[in-house]
N, C-alpha and C positions, 0 to 999 in steps of 0.2 A: 284873961291875962292882961297885965298892964303893959304899956309901951316900953318901959325900962327893961322889964324881963324879956320881952320879945326881942329887943335889940341885943341883949346879952346872949340870947339863944342863937340869933343869927351870927353874931360875932364868934361864938363858940364853934358853930358848925363850919364857918369859914376857916377858922384857925385849925380845925381838924383836917380840912382839905389840904392845907399847907403842910401840916405834920405828916400826913400820909404820903404826900409827894416826896418829902425829904426821906421818908422810910423807903420809898421806891427807888429814889436816886442812890441810896446806899448800895443797892444791888447792882447798879450799873458801874462796871469796873472802870478804873482809870488805868494806871500802869502796873498795879501790884495786886497780888492775890488777897482777897478779903473773904472771910466766911460769909459775909452779907451777900456776896455775889450769888451764891446758890441758896442761901438761907431765906432771904427776903423775897426774891422773885418766885413766882409760882412754879416751883418744881414739884409736881404731884407724882407720887409713887403709887403704883398699883400693887398693893401687898395685902395679904390676909383677906383677899376677896373684897377689898375696899380701896378707896383712894385716900391717901394721907399726905400731909405736907412732909417734906424731907426732914425738917428740923424736929419733927415728932418721932422720927425713926432712927436718927443718928446724931452723933456729935460731929461738928465740922470745925476744923482748925487749920491754921496756916503756918506750918513749920518753916517754910522757906518763902522768899518773896514771890516766887512764880509757881507755887504748888499749894493745892488744898488737899487735905486728907479727910475723908469721910469715914467715920467709924460707926457702923450700924450697931444698935443695941442688940439686935438679934442677927447673927451671921447668916441665917437663912434668907434674909431680905437683901443681901449684897447684890445679887444679880438684878433684882427689881430696881434698886436704887441706881445702879450703874446705867440701866436702860433709861430710866427717867431723866438722868442728867444728860445722857447722850441725845435724847429726843427733845430736850428743852430748846428754847430759842437762843440759847447762849453759844451754840456751836462749839461745845467742849468735847474732848475725847477722853473720858475717864478709863482707868485701867484697874480692874479688880485685883487686889493682892490677897494675901492670906485672910486676914480679918478686917481689911479696910479697902477703901477705894482711893487711889491716887488720881487727882485731877490736875494735870499740868495746865498752867495758864500761859498761852502763847503771847508773844509780844504783839502788841496791837499794830496792825498795818494801817496805812492811810485809809484804805477802803473800809476796814473794820471800824476805825474811828468814826468815819462818816456814818456808818450804819448805827453806831451807838448814839451819835448826835441825833439821828432820826428818831431813835427810841426815846431819847430825852425830850425831844419836842412833842412826841406823841404822849408821853406821860404828863407833860406840862399841860397839854391841851385837855387831857382827861381830867386833870385837877381843875381847870377852868370850867369845864362842864359841871363838875360837882359844885363849884363856887356859884355858878349861875343858878343851879337848882336851889341852893341855900338862899340866894337873892330872891328867887321866885317865892319861896316859902315866906320870906320876910314881907314881900309886897302883898302876898295873899293875907297874911295876918293883919296887915294894916287895913286892908279892905274889910276884913271880918271885924276888927275893932271899931271901924267907922260904922259898920252896920249895927253893931251892938251899942252904939252911942258912947264908946269909951274915948273916941277921938272926934274932934271937930274936923271940918274939911281942911282947915289950915294946918292943924296938928298932924293930920294924915300926910299932907304934902311934906311937912318937916320930917316925919318919920321915914317916908320913902326916900327923902334926900339923904338921911343918915344911912339907910341901908345901901344906897347907891355909893356913898362915900366909902363905906366899909368894903363894898365890892371892888371899887377902884383901888383901894389900899392893898387888899389881898391879891388882886390881879397883878399889881406891881411887884409884890413879894414873890409871886410865882415866877414872873418873868426874870426877876433878879437871880433867883436860885437856878433857873434854867440856864441863864447866860453864864453864871459862875461854874456850873457843872460842865457846860460845853467847853468853856475855856480850859478847865482842868483836864478834860478828856483830850483836847486837841494839843495840849502841851506835850512835847516829845521828851 
């Protein structure tokens, strides 16, 4: 593998870390109901003798600003879906109706907002851990390329410097996204 390809792979891996973080942030609610709230976060449903993601078993929409409606593809899974939502870390109280589940989204209290900020910080830290793993892979590939005589000692140091600059750049992006999401959450 040549150094340019290795740098591109490291950058791609780090970019995916940030993209995944943004995907996770979409599930952390701010002030209004969003299908991403229960769609993206890991709400696992025990149905049909297996564990499935909620979005593979139902359609989720938001007909009102403070209400989500979950419509299972198979009505026999309604109780399983309701239980999974209730037992998730979101502290929601779903109510099964005829062929759907209504999930009221309560107003965020100050205490709940602080809990969500903790969740945001935890998600950001997990993204930084993935970022550091991508950095380590980049540094390891530099050592391997040096061992394979694809890099000189000076070019290895330059390569490692590039990897570190990418790490700093993506860490800054993660921090910026976390601060923005926290500000959005704390806004009343």
